[in-house]
Structure formats: structure tokens, C-alpha cells
Backbone as CSV, one residue per row, in Angstrom:
resi,resn,N_x,N_y,N_z,CA_x,CA_y,CA_z,C_x,C_y,C_z
1,MET,-36.827,-30.858,9.939,-37.334,-30.750,8.566,-36.606,-29.644,7.820
2,HIS,-36.452,-28.465,8.486,-35.771,-27.348,7.841,-34.313,-27.700,7.565
3,LEU,-33.691,-28.425,8.504,-32.310,-28.857,8.320,-32.199,-29.768,7.116
4,ASN,-33.144,-30.691,6.969,-33.121,-31.608,5.821,-33.261,-30.847,4.515
5,ARG,-34.136,-29.816,4.483,-34.315,-29.015,3.269,-33.026,-28.297,2.919
6,LYS,-32.345,-27.768,3.927,-31.080,-27.068,3.695,-30.049,-28.009,3.075
7,LEU,-29.919,-29.194,3.661,-28.924,-30.136,3.170,-29.284,-30.638,1.776
8,ASN,-30.581,-30.832,1.525,-31.006,-31.242,0.187,-30.695,-30.163,-0.840
9,SER,-30.868,-28.903,-0.434,-30.601,-27.786,-1.345,-29.145,-27.767,-1.771
10,VAL,-28.256,-27.958,-0.808,-26.833,-27.911,-1.152,-26.457,-29.073,-2.054
11,LEU,-27.076,-30.232,-1.854,-26.790,-31.372,-2.711,-27.235,-31.128,-4.140
12,ILE,-28.435,-30.538,-4.292,-28.961,-30.263,-5.631,-28.092,-29.249,-6.354
13,ILE,-27.755,-28.157,-5.671,-26.971,-27.095,-6.303,-25.557,-27.558,-6.585
14,LEU,-24.951,-28.259,-5.620,-23.596,-28.760,-5.841,-23.577,-29.802,-6.956
15,GLY,-24.671,-30.578,-7.040,-24.757,-31.552,-8.118,-24.764,-30.880,-9.465
16,PHE,-25.538,-29.788,-9.611,-25.575,-29.049,-10.868,-24.222,-28.429,-11.169
17,LEU,-23.615,-27.828,-10.137,-22.316,-27.190,-10.344,-21.255,-28.204,-10.732
18,SER,-21.361,-29.417,-10.180,-20.361,-30.434,-10.522,-20.481,-30.848,-11.974
19,LEU,-21.720,-30.866,-12.488,-21.905,-31.210,-13.897,-21.314,-30.134,-14.795
20,VAL,-21.563,-28.876,-14.426,-21.049,-27.774,-15.237,-19.532,-27.680,-15.118
21,SER,-19.010,-27.831,-13.879,-17.567,-27.677,-13.665,-16.769,-28.772,-14.345
22,CYS,-17.449,-29.891,-14.658,-16.753,-30.956,-15.378,-16.324,-30.493,-16.758
23,GLY,-16.837,-29.341,-17.185,-16.513,-28.847,-18.509,-15.199,-28.107,-18.594
24,GLU,-14.461,-27.956,-17.495,-13.173,-27.268,-17.547,-12.195,-28.083,-18.401
25,ASN,-11.466,-27.394,-19.275,-10.591,-28.067,-20.237,-9.328,-28.583,-19.552
26,LYS,-9.106,-29.910,-19.697,-7.911,-30.549,-19.142,-7.207,-31.259,-20.292
27,LYS,-6.329,-30.548,-20.986,-5.732,-31.058,-22.214,-4.907,-32.323,-21.978
28,SER,-4.302,-32.447,-20.796,-3.419,-33.574,-20.547,-4.170,-34.836,-20.147
29,GLU,-5.486,-34.741,-19.969,-6.257,-35.886,-19.528,-7.062,-36.487,-20.672
30,ILE,-7.523,-37.721,-20.456,-8.342,-38.405,-21.451,-9.729,-37.771,-21.474
31,ILE,-10.157,-37.328,-22.631,-11.450,-36.670,-22.770,-12.514,-37.695,-23.142
32,ILE,-13.580,-37.744,-22.341,-14.672,-38.684,-22.567,-15.746,-38.079,-23.462
33,ALA,-16.056,-36.799,-23.237,-17.102,-36.130,-24.018,-16.741,-34.659,-24.170
34,ARG,-17.232,-34.053,-25.240,-16.980,-32.634,-25.496,-18.245,-31.992,-26.048
35,VAL,-18.553,-30.816,-25.522,-19.637,-29.992,-26.056,-19.060,-28.599,-26.253
36,GLY,-18.717,-28.255,-27.502,-18.046,-26.985,-27.759,-16.701,-26.971,-27.073
37,ASP,-16.469,-25.959,-26.221,-15.199,-25.860,-25.513,-15.243,-26.528,-24.139
38,ALA,-16.378,-27.110,-23.784,-16.513,-27.803,-22.496,-16.176,-29.276,-22.677
39,VAL,-15.386,-29.826,-21.759,-15.005,-31.234,-21.860,-15.250,-31.950,-20.536
40,LEU,-15.526,-33.238,-20.659,-15.637,-34.129,-19.507,-14.498,-35.125,-19.609
41,THR,-13.591,-35.100,-18.625,-12.442,-35.997,-18.668,-12.731,-37.284,-17.906
42,LYS,-11.874,-38.270,-18.147,-12.039,-39.564,-17.489,-11.927,-39.439,-15.974
43,SER,-10.972,-38.641,-15.506,-10.793,-38.495,-14.057,-11.973,-37.772,-13.425
44,GLN,-12.543,-36.782,-14.129,-13.725,-36.083,-13.615,-14.918,-37.029,-13.533
45,LEU,-15.046,-37.874,-14.544,-16.133,-38.854,-14.553,-16.002,-39.817,-13.383
46,GLU,-14.804,-40.339,-13.176,-14.575,-41.300,-12.087,-14.796,-40.650,-10.726
47,LYS,-14.358,-39.395,-10.579,-14.545,-38.677,-9.314,-16.025,-38.448,-9.032
48,ALA,-16.781,-38.062,-10.063,-18.215,-37.806,-9.900,-18.954,-39.080,-9.531
49,LEU,-18.631,-40.191,-10.198,-19.326,-41.453,-9.941,-18.965,-42.035,-8.578
50,ALA,-17.845,-41.601,-8.014,-17.441,-42.070,-6.683,-18.123,-41.282,-5.574
51,SER,-18.731,-40.135,-5.907,-19.387,-39.301,-4.901,-20.722,-39.916,-4.506
52,ASP,-21.208,-39.544,-3.313,-22.477,-40.070,-2.811,-23.635,-39.736,-3.738
53,ARG,-23.586,-38.556,-4.347,-24.712,-38.111,-5.164,-24.881,-38.944,-6.424
54,TYR,-23.782,-39.365,-7.020,-23.864,-40.036,-8.320,-23.437,-41.497,-8.293
55,LYS,-23.175,-42.063,-7.125,-22.587,-43.404,-7.081,-23.513,-44.489,-7.617
56,ARG,-24.825,-44.219,-7.682,-25.750,-45.221,-8.211,-25.996,-45.062,-9.716
57,LYS,-25.395,-44.058,-10.313,-25.592,-43.833,-11.741,-24.615,-44.686,-12.568
58,TYR,-25.088,-45.089,-13.746,-24.211,-45.757,-14.695,-23.416,-44.685,-15.449
59,LYS,-22.257,-45.072,-15.983,-21.417,-44.114,-16.706,-22.182,-43.464,-17.849
60,GLU,-22.881,-44.300,-18.631,-23.605,-43.778,-19.793,-24.671,-42.764,-19.376
61,GLU,-25.339,-43.060,-18.254,-26.383,-42.167,-17.764,-25.792,-40.829,-17.334
62,PHE,-24.663,-40.869,-16.621,-24.020,-39.632,-16.169,-23.526,-38.815,-17.360
63,ILE,-22.893,-39.485,-18.326,-22.374,-38.786,-19.510,-23.510,-38.119,-20.277
64,ARG,-24.613,-38.851,-20.455,-25.770,-38.279,-21.162,-26.290,-37.043,-20.421
65,GLN,-26.370,-37.144,-19.086,-26.855,-36.010,-18.296,-25.897,-34.823,-18.397
66,TRP,-24.591,-35.108,-18.377,-23.600,-34.033,-18.503,-23.740,-33.327,-19.850
67,ILE,-23.881,-34.095,-20.926,-24.024,-33.510,-22.263,-25.289,-32.660,-22.340
68,GLU,-26.404,-33.185,-21.829,-27.661,-32.433,-21.866,-27.545,-31.128,-21.082
69,THR,-26.875,-31.195,-19.916,-26.695,-29.987,-19.106,-25.877,-28.946,-19.851
70,GLU,-24.791,-29.369,-20.491,-23.950,-28.447,-21.250,-24.699,-27.855,-22.440
71,LEU,-25.465,-28.683,-23.151,-26.231,-28.206,-24.302,-27.245,-27.141,-23.886
72,LEU,-27.978,-27.429,-22.823,-28.996,-26.485,-22.353,-28.356,-25.201,-21.831
73,PHE,-27.208,-25.347,-21.132,-26.528,-24.181,-20.591,-26.035,-23.265,-21.715
74,LYS,-25.450,-23.864,-22.755,-24.953,-23.065,-23.882,-26.098,-22.371,-24.621
75,LYS,-27.212,-23.074,-24.791,-28.363,-22.471,-25.452,-28.941,-21.344,-24.598
76,ALA,-28.920,-21.543,-23.284,-29.412,-20.499,-22.373,-28.555,-19.243,-22.490
77,ILE,-27.245,-19.428,-22.634,-26.348,-18.274,-22.827,-26.687,-17.564,-24.124
78,ASP,-26.874,-18.336,-25.202,-27.192,-17.751,-26.513,-28.478,-16.938,-26.481
79,GLU,-29.422,-17.358,-25.655,-30.715,-16.671,-25.602,-30.807,-15.695,-24.424
80,ASN,-29.640,-15.336,-23.866,-29.553,-14.304,-22.817,-30.349,-14.647,-21.549
81,ILE,-30.502,-15.925,-21.277,-31.214,-16.323,-20.051,-30.457,-15.831,-18.812
82,LEU,-29.116,-15.784,-18.893,-28.316,-15.368,-17.742,-28.508,-13.894,-17.408
83,SER,-29.083,-13.141,-18.351,-29.367,-11.722,-18.091,-30.813,-11.507,-17.672
84,ASP,-31.586,-12.568,-17.713,-33.008,-12.468,-17.384,-33.182,-12.148,-15.895
85,SER,-34.129,-11.289,-15.580,-34.342,-10.865,-14.188,-34.780,-12.033,-13.306
86,LEU,-35.620,-12.916,-13.868,-36.080,-14.067,-13.093,-34.915,-14.993,-12.767
87,PHE,-34.024,-15.215,-13.760,-32.848,-16.058,-13.533,-31.995,-15.491,-12.401
88,ASN,-31.756,-14.186,-12.448,-30.899,-13.569,-11.433,-31.557,-13.534,-10.061
89,GLU,-32.882,-13.440,-10.052,-33.601,-13.491,-8.775,-33.459,-14.879,-8.149
90,ILE,-33.664,-15.918,-8.982,-33.516,-17.293,-8.496,-32.067,-17.559,-8.100
91,LEU,-31.120,-17.046,-8.894,-29.701,-17.240,-8.597,-29.331,-16.618,-7.259
92,SER,-29.876,-15.430,-7.006,-29.594,-14.744,-5.746,-30.104,-15.555,-4.559
93,GLU,-31.339,-16.091,-4.694,-31.897,-16.913,-3.621,-31.124,-18.211,-3.467
94,SER,-30.681,-18.775,-4.598,-29.923,-20.019,-4.560,-28.589,-19.818,-3.842
95,LYS,-27.979,-18.644,-4.048,-26.719,-18.352,-3.355,-26.926,-18.360,-1.845
96,LYS,-28.047,-17.770,-1.419,-28.344,-17.748,0.022,-28.541,-19.161,0.557
97,GLU,-29.330,-19.963,-0.202,-29.581,-21.341,0.206,-28.277,-22.136,0.245
98,LEU,-27.454,-21.953,-0.792,-26.192,-22.680,-0.883,-25.243,-22.283,0.244
99,ALA,-25.121,-20.987,0.472,-24.224,-20.505,1.531,-24.692,-21.008,2.897
100,GLY,-26.007,-20.947,3.132,-26.555,-21.410,4.407,-26.353,-22.908,4.596
101,ALA,-26.590,-23.672,3.523,-26.421,-25.119,3.604,-24.966,-25.491,3.839
102,LEU,-24.050,-24.787,3.174,-22.620,-25.047,3.380,-22.189,-24.683,4.797
103,LEU,-22.762,-23.609,5.330,-22.463,-23.219,6.713,-22.909,-24.313,7.682
104,ILE,-24.139,-24.818,7.485,-24.651,-25.876,8.355,-23.781,-27.119,8.260
105,THR,-23.425,-27.493,7.020,-22.575,-28.662,6.814,-21.236,-28.485,7.517
106,LYS,-20.659,-27.283,7.411,-19.378,-26.986,8.064,-19.499,-27.136,9.584
107,LYS,-20.555,-26.564,10.149,-20.748,-26.626,11.600,-20.961,-28.058,12.076
108,LEU,-21.739,-28.844,11.305,-21.990,-30.230,11.688,-20.722,-31.072,11.590
109,ASN,-19.893,-30.781,10.570,-18.637,-31.518,10.415,-17.657,-31.202,11.539
110,GLU,-17.775,-29.997,12.093,-16.899,-29.604,13.205,-17.342,-30.229,14.519
111,LYS,-18.587,-30.689,14.546,-19.155,-31.262,15.761,-19.030,-32.773,15.728
112,THR,-18.449,-33.363,16.759,-18.303,-34.811,16.840,-19.446,-35.397,17.659
113,PHE,-20.138,-36.363,17.066,-21.250,-37.013,17.763,-20.843,-38.447,18.098
114,ARG,-20.552,-38.695,19.369,-20.240,-40.043,19.837,-21.173,-40.383,20.999
115,PHE,-21.577,-41.649,21.054,-22.560,-42.040,22.056,-22.096,-43.262,22.839
116,THR,-22.411,-43.263,24.123,-22.131,-44.434,24.946,-23.214,-45.479,24.700
117,GLU,-22.928,-46.692,25.114,-23.936,-47.754,24.964,-25.194,-47.413,25.758
118,LYS,-25.028,-46.765,26.913,-26.191,-46.377,27.718,-27.066,-45.366,26.972
119,GLU,-26.429,-44.380,26.319,-27.192,-43.399,25.550,-27.972,-44.060,24.429
120,LEU,-27.338,-45.019,23.762,-28.007,-45.723,22.672,-29.179,-46.546,23.203
121,ARG,-28.960,-47.228,24.320,-30.040,-48.037,24.901,-31.199,-47.153,25.365
122,ASP,-30.878,-46.024,25.990,-31.929,-45.114,26.471,-32.740,-44.554,25.304
123,TYR,-32.051,-44.203,24.203,-32.752,-43.685,23.023,-33.645,-44.769,22.428
124,TYR,-33.139,-45.989,22.393,-33.920,-47.108,21.858,-35.192,-47.326,22.700
125,LYS,-35.036,-47.304,24.016,-36.180,-47.532,24.898,-37.243,-46.446,24.746
126,LYS,-36.790,-45.188,24.619,-37.733,-44.073,24.480,-38.415,-44.051,23.122
127,ASN,-37.767,-44.647,22.123,-38.281,-44.569,20.756,-38.452,-45.967,20.152
128,ARG,-38.853,-46.898,20.976,-38.974,-48.293,20.539,-39.891,-48.440,19.319
129,SER,-40.920,-47.616,19.246,-41.877,-47.719,18.134,-41.248,-47.370,16.787
130,GLU,-40.101,-46.681,16.792,-39.409,-46.341,15.547,-38.626,-47.524,14.982
131,PHE,-38.493,-48.570,15.788,-37.636,-49.686,15.389,-38.425,-50.982,15.214
132,LEU,-39.653,-50.847,14.721,-40.467,-52.022,14.439,-40.016,-52.656,13.117
133,ALA,-40.018,-53.966,13.070,-39.634,-54.667,11.843,-40.719,-54.471,10.784
134,PRO,-40.366,-53.959,9.611,-41.365,-53.751,8.554,-41.839,-55.057,7.921
135,TYR,-41.035,-56.114,8.058,-41.376,-57.423,7.483,-40.883,-58.517,8.425
136,ASP,-41.347,-59.737,8.183,-40.774,-60.887,8.871,-39.341,-61.067,8.390
137,GLY,-38.488,-61.510,9.306,-37.099,-61.711,8.905,-36.352,-62.589,9.884
138,TYR,-35.051,-62.663,9.677,-34.205,-63.513,10.514,-32.890,-62.796,10.795
139,VAL,-32.297,-63.133,11.926,-30.917,-62.741,12.201,-30.088,-63.991,11.944
140,LEU,-29.109,-63.867,11.037,-28.393,-65.034,10.542,-26.882,-64.843,10.565
141,ASN,-26.180,-65.954,10.683,-24.768,-66.037,10.323,-24.725,-66.702,8.953
142,ILE,-24.011,-66.113,8.001,-23.968,-66.653,6.640,-22.527,-66.665,6.132
143,ALA,-22.141,-67.774,5.532,-20.832,-67.877,4.886,-21.025,-68.488,3.498
144,LYS,-20.367,-67.869,2.502,-20.477,-68.362,1.123,-19.080,-68.680,0.590
145,PHE,-18.979,-69.847,-0.054,-17.696,-70.307,-0.610,-17.890,-70.686,-2.077
146,ASN,-16.799,-70.634,-2.839,-16.865,-71.156,-4.205,-16.260,-72.559,-4.282
147,SER,-15.981,-73.116,-3.107,-15.472,-74.487,-3.009,-16.379,-75.281,-2.072
148,GLN,-16.941,-76.366,-2.576,-17.828,-77.183,-1.745,-17.061,-77.815,-0.594
149,ASN,-15.836,-78.255,-0.844,-15.033,-78.880,0.214,-14.750,-77.912,1.356
150,ASP,-14.414,-76.663,0.998,-14.156,-75.663,2.049,-15.433,-75.340,2.818
151,ALA,-16.574,-75.318,2.123,-17.848,-75.080,2.800,-18.144,-76.206,3.789
152,ILE,-17.855,-77.441,3.380,-18.061,-78.599,4.263,-17.149,-78.511,5.482
153,ASN,-15.888,-78.188,5.249,-14.927,-78.089,6.360,-15.275,-76.928,7.297
154,PHE,-15.758,-75.834,6.710,-16.171,-74.695,7.535,-17.326,-75.101,8.437
155,ARG,-18.308,-75.793,7.890,-19.461,-76.226,8.685,-19.019,-77.132,9.837
156,LYS,-18.093,-78.046,9.550,-17.579,-78.922,10.602,-16.921,-78.115,11.719
157,GLU,-16.180,-77.063,11.313,-15.498,-76.220,12.299,-16.503,-75.454,13.153
158,VAL,-17.598,-74.995,12.531,-18.650,-74.289,13.283,-19.259,-75.226,14.318
159,LEU,-19.584,-76.438,13.907,-20.195,-77.406,14.826,-19.257,-77.764,15.974
160,LYS,-17.959,-77.704,15.674,-16.970,-78.079,16.691,-16.596,-76.917,17.598
161,ASN,-16.406,-75.727,17.017,-15.822,-74.618,17.787,-16.562,-73.284,17.682
162,LYS,-17.797,-73.281,17.267,-18.604,-72.049,17.157,-18.263,-71.254,15.892
163,TRP,-19.185,-70.369,15.522,-19.089,-69.613,14.262,-17.902,-68.645,14.250
164,LYS,-17.732,-67.899,15.326,-16.683,-66.872,15.343,-15.300,-67.491,15.137
165,TYR,-15.038,-68.609,15.807,-13.733,-69.266,15.663,-13.549,-69.763,14.233
166,ALA,-14.594,-70.358,13.666,-14.518,-70.865,12.298,-14.274,-69.721,11.319
167,GLY,-14.936,-68.589,11.559,-14.748,-67.423,10.698,-13.320,-66.931,10.705
168,GLU,-12.700,-66.895,11.882,-11.305,-66.474,11.996,-10.381,-67.442,11.271
169,LYS,-10.686,-68.717,11.372,-9.833,-69.741,10.771,-9.896,-69.720,9.246
170,PHE,-11.081,-69.379,8.690,-11.272,-69.453,7.242,-11.244,-68.089,6.552
171,LYS,-11.013,-67.009,7.290,-11.155,-65.669,6.726,-10.181,-65.383,5.586
172,ASP,-9.036,-66.072,5.566,-8.051,-65.820,4.518,-8.122,-66.838,3.379
173,LYS,-9.129,-67.689,3.411,-9.297,-68.674,2.340,-9.716,-67.986,1.049
174,ASN,-9.038,-68.315,-0.037,-9.390,-67.738,-1.335,-10.800,-68.125,-1.779
175,SER,-11.272,-69.242,-1.291,-12.596,-69.726,-1.689,-13.733,-69.016,-0.963
176,LEU,-13.406,-68.253,0.090,-14.446,-67.560,0.851,-14.944,-66.351,0.068
177,ILE,-16.203,-66.380,-0.299,-16.805,-65.269,-1.052,-17.255,-64.165,-0.112
178,ASN,-17.930,-64.570,0.954,-18.470,-63.573,1.891,-18.838,-64.267,3.191
179,ILE,-18.683,-63.536,4.301,-19.111,-64.075,5.587,-19.658,-62.938,6.445
180,VAL,-20.808,-63.150,7.071,-21.418,-62.137,7.942,-21.889,-62.813,9.225
181,GLU,-21.972,-62.011,10.269,-22.380,-62.529,11.573,-23.474,-61.639,12.158
182,ASN,-24.509,-62.274,12.693,-25.633,-61.569,13.322,-26.239,-60.510,12.384
183,LYS,-26.483,-60.895,11.155,-27.019,-59.963,10.161,-28.541,-60.106,10.081
184,LEU,-29.231,-58.973,10.217,-30.686,-58.958,10.086,-31.044,-58.926,8.604
185,ILE,-31.786,-59.937,8.159,-32.192,-60.033,6.760,-33.688,-60.326,6.712
186,TYR,-34.421,-59.519,5.945,-35.856,-59.742,5.814,-36.121,-60.801,4.756
187,LYS,-37.259,-61.485,4.899,-37.563,-62.636,4.034,-37.471,-62.290,2.549
188,TYR,-38.002,-61.117,2.175,-38.033,-60.771,0.760,-36.627,-60.599,0.173
189,GLU,-35.620,-60.421,1.049,-34.247,-60.220,0.582,-33.507,-61.538,0.340
190,ILE,-34.077,-62.638,0.804,-33.367,-63.919,0.753,-33.604,-64.616,-0.579
191,GLN,-32.540,-64.802,-1.309,-32.566,-65.475,-2.606,-31.412,-66.462,-2.666
192,PRO,-31.583,-67.589,-3.374,-32.763,-68.072,-4.081,-33.825,-68.617,-3.125
193,VAL,-34.967,-69.010,-3.690,-36.107,-69.441,-2.884,-35.763,-70.673,-2.059
194,HIS,-34.987,-71.587,-2.614,-34.695,-72.810,-1.851,-33.817,-72.519,-0.628
195,LEU,-33.046,-71.412,-0.660,-32.301,-70.999,0.527,-33.262,-70.557,1.620
196,LEU,-34.284,-69.773,1.240,-35.299,-69.333,2.202,-36.010,-70.528,2.821
197,ARG,-36.315,-71.515,2.020,-37.018,-72.700,2.536,-36.195,-73.433,3.579
198,VAL,-34.889,-73.490,3.358,-34.003,-74.124,4.340,-33.981,-73.310,5.629
199,ILE,-33.850,-71.987,5.492,-33.768,-71.101,6.650,-35.044,-71.171,7.488
200,GLU,-36.182,-71.233,6.829,-37.470,-71.273,7.542,-37.597,-72.482,8.455
201,LYS,-36.865,-73.538,8.172,-36.961,-74.772,8.966,-35.917,-74.843,10.075
202,LEU,-35.011,-73.850,10.117,-33.940,-73.882,11.116,-34.426,-73.382,12.470
203,ALA,-34.006,-74.055,13.526,-34.258,-73.600,14.893,-33.070,-72.740,15.333
204,PRO,-33.236,-71.914,16.374,-32.131,-71.080,16.851,-30.865,-71.897,17.121
205,ASP,-29.740,-71.362,16.669,-28.399,-71.931,16.831,-28.114,-73.121,15.915
206,VAL,-29.097,-73.594,15.186,-28.877,-74.733,14.293,-28.152,-74.281,13.036
207,VAL,-27.195,-75.100,12.573,-26.420,-74.823,11.372,-26.995,-75.633,10.209
208,SER,-27.172,-74.968,9.089,-27.767,-75.630,7.924,-26.827,-76.645,7.285
209,ILE,-27.373,-77.459,6.391,-26.562,-78.271,5.503,-25.879,-77.343,4.501
210,ILE,-24.999,-77.874,3.675,-24.394,-77.062,2.619,-25.443,-76.833,1.534
211,ILE,-25.686,-75.567,1.198,-26.717,-75.213,0.226,-26.055,-74.626,-1.011
212,LYS,-26.345,-75.212,-2.153,-25.823,-74.659,-3.406,-26.747,-73.525,-3.832
213,THR,-26.272,-72.297,-3.699,-27.108,-71.129,-3.967,-26.877,-70.517,-5.335
214,ASP,-25.835,-70.966,-6.013,-25.552,-70.503,-7.372,-24.502,-71.450,-7.944
215,GLU,-24.227,-71.294,-9.207,-23.175,-72.116,-9.787,-21.846,-71.757,-9.111
216,ASN,-21.185,-72.772,-8.586,-19.922,-72.580,-7.853,-20.087,-71.673,-6.626
217,GLU,-21.250,-71.714,-5.995,-21.456,-70.971,-4.742,-22.149,-71.888,-3.740
218,PHE,-21.495,-72.081,-2.587,-21.996,-73.002,-1.570,-22.135,-72.238,-0.248
219,THR,-23.312,-72.306,0.323,-23.654,-71.452,1.466,-23.924,-72.262,2.722
220,VAL,-23.416,-71.726,3.838,-23.691,-72.284,5.168,-24.393,-71.201,5.975
221,VAL,-25.504,-71.559,6.611,-26.294,-70.591,7.374,-26.521,-71.106,8.787
222,GLN,-26.446,-70.190,9.744,-26.806,-70.519,11.125,-27.892,-69.558,11.588
223,MET,-28.973,-70.129,12.092,-30.069,-69.312,12.599,-29.709,-68.732,13.971
224,ILE,-29.904,-67.426,14.134,-29.653,-66.769,15.416,-30.961,-66.350,16.075
225,ASP,-31.840,-65.717,15.290,-33.104,-65.226,15.874,-34.145,-65.068,14.773
226,ASN,-35.395,-65.106,15.193,-36.536,-64.935,14.299,-37.168,-63.579,14.580
227,ILE,-37.335,-62.750,13.551,-37.867,-61.402,13.721,-39.267,-61.327,13.124
228,LYS,-40.232,-60.877,13.911,-41.620,-60.812,13.464,-41.993,-59.401,13.019
229,GLN,-42.785,-59.330,11.952,-43.249,-58.046,11.424,-44.010,-57.261,12.491
230,ASN,-43.756,-55.936,12.513,-44.428,-54.998,13.430,-44.062,-55.207,14.898
231,LYS,-43.035,-55.991,15.172,-42.518,-56.147,16.523,-41.167,-55.426,16.612
232,PRO,-40.826,-54.860,17.794,-39.537,-54.168,17.916,-38.365,-55.111,17.631
233,VAL,-37.427,-54.646,16.806,-36.211,-55.416,16.547,-35.293,-55.252,17.755
234,PRO,-34.815,-56.320,18.365,-33.914,-56.190,19.519,-32.733,-55.277,19.209
235,ALA,-32.409,-54.418,20.159,-31.381,-53.390,19.950,-30.035,-53.986,19.541
236,LYS,-29.701,-55.162,20.059,-28.377,-55.740,19.801,-28.129,-56.042,18.327
237,TYR,-29.214,-56.089,17.525,-29.059,-56.386,16.109,-29.012,-55.129,15.237
238,ILE,-29.301,-53.987,15.812,-29.411,-52.769,14.990,-28.681,-51.576,15.625
239,TRP,-27.533,-51.826,16.228,-26.785,-50.746,16.866,-26.468,-49.618,15.886
240,ASP,-26.088,-49.970,14.671,-25.734,-48.942,13.686,-26.934,-48.059,13.359
241,GLU,-28.098,-48.672,13.198,-29.305,-47.898,12.890,-29.680,-46.994,14.055
242,ILE,-29.585,-47.512,15.274,-29.899,-46.700,16.462,-28.938,-45.523,16.548
243,SER,-27.660,-45.782,16.318,-26.645,-44.728,16.370,-26.924,-43.653,15.323
244,GLU,-27.313,-44.064,14.115,-27.594,-43.104,13.046,-28.831,-42.269,13.378
245,ARG,-29.868,-42.893,13.921,-31.085,-42.157,14.304,-30.782,-41.145,15.407
246,LEU,-29.994,-41.578,16.389,-29.635,-40.688,17.490,-28.765,-39.542,16.990
247,LYS,-27.877,-39.834,16.042,-27.030,-38.791,15.467,-27.892,-37.731,14.772
248,ILE,-28.871,-38.166,13.992,-29.763,-37.223,13.307,-30.529,-36.382,14.319
249,PHE,-30.988,-37.020,15.394,-31.708,-36.311,16.458,-30.809,-35.242,17.091
250,LYS,-29.560,-35.609,17.380,-28.618,-34.659,17.985,-28.260,-33.537,17.010
251,GLN,-28.155,-33.866,15.732,-27.876,-32.842,14.731,-28.996,-31.813,14.674
252,LYS,-30.226,-32.260,14.753,-31.370,-31.346,14.738,-31.375,-30.460,15.981
253,GLN,-31.037,-31.054,17.129,-30.927,-30.261,18.357,-29.849,-29.191,18.214
254,PHE,-28.705,-29.605,17.689,-27.590,-28.675,17.488,-27.994,-27.556,16.537
255,TYR,-28.666,-27.913,15.447,-29.115,-26.930,14.448,-30.061,-25.908,15.086
256,ASN,-31.013,-26.383,15.882,-31.973,-25.474,16.515,-31.286,-24.515,17.489
257,LYS,-30.338,-25.018,18.255,-29.597,-24.161,19.186,-28.746,-23.144,18.432
258,PHE,-28.163,-23.601,17.327,-27.351,-22.705,16.509,-28.204,-21.575,15.947
259,LEU,-29.404,-21.904,15.483,-30.316,-20.879,14.969,-30.716,-19.894,16.062
260,GLU,-30.972,-20.425,17.264,-31.339,-19.553,18.389,-30.236,-18.530,18.658
261,SER,-28.989,-18.976,18.577,-27.871,-18.059,18.812,-27.799,-16.987,17.722
262,LEU,-28.181,-17.353,16.495,-28.161,-16.391,15.398,-29.261,-15.348,15.557
263,TYR,-30.399,-15.763,16.103,-31.483,-14.809,16.372,-30.984,-13.694,17.284
264,GLU,-30.201,-14.074,18.288,-29.672,-13.080,19.226,-28.547,-12.272,18.580
265,GLU,-27.695,-12.936,17.824,-26.537,-12.264,17.235,-26.937,-11.195,16.225
266,TYR,-27.986,-11.455,15.446,-28.349,-10.540,14.366,-29.649,-9.780,14.620
267,SER,-30.100,-9.768,15.856,-31.237,-8.932,16.273,-32.439,-9.056,15.334
268,VAL,-33.026,-10.218,15.287,-34.187,-10.461,14.431,-35.398,-9.711,14.982
269,GLN,-36.117,-9.048,14.101,-37.348,-8.344,14.469,-38.489,-8.824,13.577
270,LEU,-39.621,-9.144,14.188,-40.786,-9.590,13.429,-42.001,-8.822,13.922
271,LYS,-42.608,-8.050,13.006,-43.779,-7.251,13.358,-45.035,-8.004,12.942
272,ARG,-45.563,-8.779,13.869,-46.726,-9.627,13.571,-47.978,-8.796,13.284
273,ASP,-48.052,-7.597,13.842,-49.250,-6.784,13.614,-49.315,-6.266,12.174
274,SER,-48.207,-6.429,11.419,-48.202,-5.988,10.027,-48.547,-7.122,9.062
275,LEU,-48.714,-8.316,9.609,-49.011,-9.471,8.740,-50.454,-9.418,8.238
């Protein structure tokens, strides 16, 4: 929990700093917005929107937020907020939080977390209750084409030589929109409704008819497994999720050990009788 708070702190502070730092003047670049002498350039905007923190934001939303941040910052300067004792107290604490969070991030980046299949299976077995399906769902093979003829030929190839072989044969087809194998999809995620109705009637390993799922979109589905709500999802379908959970667990262990070493290094003293 403490590790998560640290990492969240660095994201919040770095996010604010990135908005302010976007105001550095770049005369040779295309300027998107200006507030006084602060400018937001096209390259800064694209870089910010490509980052994890802002990748879900629309351009207009980010630009509006940048302008508001600059306006408030300039007004704060005019009203001497930067000289205010409360501001400097918070700033001092923020520096500590930021420095600590950056240190943790640095240490975690230096540490490589790789797991064997046995480690992943053992973690899954010990923590099976963490991997319950939140909804009913299916494990599916899905291929989408913008050509009905190619979808028909792909289905024939699946029936003749299995899904994996058909996928390899058609992977370079221009008409192939998307293809996935052994993908866990919950019922609420399946659209349109008539696609769900087809899937619900499929038995394991059965390949669907060609389904028109959109204008110029033709879908082929193969049922692999049926997943029931509140039942453990078989490990073979969620290796990535298991690996990510185990990585977080190992990171927390590493963080706790690192803190223990700091207690010894800096001679921490706590006088409980003074509390």
C-alpha cells in the first residue's frame, strides 16, 4: 500500500511538472497554445499524449488543462503564493515524496523480475481466489475480415487444418482486420448482440458460420472454453495477469526489504514512551 502511494505521488507531481514544463519557449517548433510567455508546442503535446499518464486524454482536453494550469500558475505568482509559508511547507514535503518515489522507481527499474512457469503455477495455486471470473465469459479464437470471400476461405482452412495453421496462412492478407487466439472475453464485452447469440450456441472446438458484425466486417469464431462467473479462470488463459500479479507481489517484497536496509543504514530511533 505504501509503495502504491509513493508511485502515485510521483505520477501526480510529474504530471503537474509536465504541464508546466510544456511552457518552455521553442521558437523553431509549431506552437499550439500560448499563455503569456509560456507556450505549448506540437511536439510537446504529442509527447505528453503518448505517455501513460495522458494517453487516454483527447487533445482538446489536454490543451484546456494546460492553459488552465498556466493561467492559475501565473495568477499565483502575481499574488505571491510562491512566497506563502504554507506553499513552501507543502513544496518541501512534495520534494521529499517526489525524491523518494523516484528512488523507488529507479531501484525497481534496476531489478529484473522474471518467473519460471513453475513459479507462476505455484503462485496461481496459492492465490486461486484472486483469479475468479467476475462475469460469465468465453475463451475464443476470433478472426475478422473486410472480405466475405476471404472469411469463407479462412473458415474452410480452419476446418481442414486447425486455427493456428489458418492464421499463419492468412496473416498477411490485406483483408484481415484482426485475429486473436485463446482470448478470454466476458459476455458484456461481446458486440454486436447477434454475435453473442451465435457464440452462446457454440460447443467447444466448433467453428461458427461467417457472421457479419459490421458493414464490410465478417467474423469467424471458434469456441475454446466456457468461463463461469465466480469460478477460477484456468491459468493457461491468464498467464499475463498471473505474471503481473506476481511481479507486483515481488516488488512489494523488494520494497519492504529495501526499507529494512534503510532502517539499519540511517539508525532510525523511535521513542514510543513519548507518544
